Legacy VTK file of the C-alpha trace (Angstrom):
# vtk DataFile Version 3.0
C-alpha trace
ASCII
DATASET POLYDATA
POINTS 68 float
0.000 0.000 0.000
3.035 2.274 0.110
2.864 5.063 -2.412
5.550 7.240 -3.839
5.091 10.610 -2.223
5.234 13.556 -4.569
5.538 16.055 -1.730
5.645 15.815 2.043
3.019 17.916 3.788
2.916 18.563 7.490
-0.314 18.062 9.414
-0.177 19.761 12.792
-1.624 17.593 15.574
-1.515 17.738 19.337
0.856 15.450 21.197
-2.189 13.525 22.484
-3.405 12.887 18.923
0.070 11.842 17.802
0.232 9.325 20.657
-3.211 7.928 19.755
-2.174 7.541 16.112
1.071 5.902 17.176
-0.888 3.360 19.259
-3.159 2.569 16.288
-0.289 2.166 13.850
0.772 -1.390 13.039
4.479 -2.268 12.979
5.907 -1.216 9.628
2.825 0.827 8.767
3.404 4.450 7.821
1.312 7.293 9.201
0.185 7.902 5.608
-1.097 4.307 5.376
-2.836 4.599 8.760
-4.529 7.888 7.869
-5.699 6.466 4.527
-7.119 3.446 6.364
-8.930 5.692 8.853
-10.301 7.888 6.040
-11.554 4.818 4.154
-13.215 3.506 7.327
-14.936 6.875 7.845
-16.200 6.965 4.230
-17.575 3.432 4.650
-19.348 4.408 7.894
-20.865 7.496 6.245
-22.095 5.412 3.307
-23.627 2.790 5.616
-25.380 5.545 7.564
-26.829 7.040 4.347
-28.119 3.617 3.277
-29.676 3.087 6.725
-31.385 6.492 6.517
-32.735 5.606 3.058
-34.038 2.256 4.320
-35.721 3.945 7.282
-37.319 6.561 4.996
-38.491 3.956 2.482
-40.085 1.754 5.127
-41.943 4.734 6.617
-43.343 5.800 3.247
-44.268 2.401 1.794
-47.664 0.834 2.267
-47.599 -2.889 3.053
-49.174 -5.023 0.293
-51.627 -6.455 2.824
-53.117 -2.954 3.215
-53.685 -2.457 -0.527
LINES 1 69
68 0 1 2 3 4 5 6 7 8 9 10 11 12 13 14 15 16 17 18 19 20 21 22 23 24 25 26 27 28 29 30 31 32 33 34 35 36 37 38 39 40 41 42 43 44 45 46 47 48 49 50 51 52 53 54 55 56 57 58 59 60 61 62 63 64 65 66 67
């Protein structure tokens, strides 16, 4: 998953956040890899939440066939 970096950018974080990231990081994993993994996890969660909201909306608006 390692990518060639075109440019290094600095992301300022508190020492507490850096420690939390360090604890989450697997041996040999870069911070870039970890942050990509966390971003992907967040996108997946957001997508699942949108689907759940759609399902909830659909079920509220649909009439059961037995009532037709």
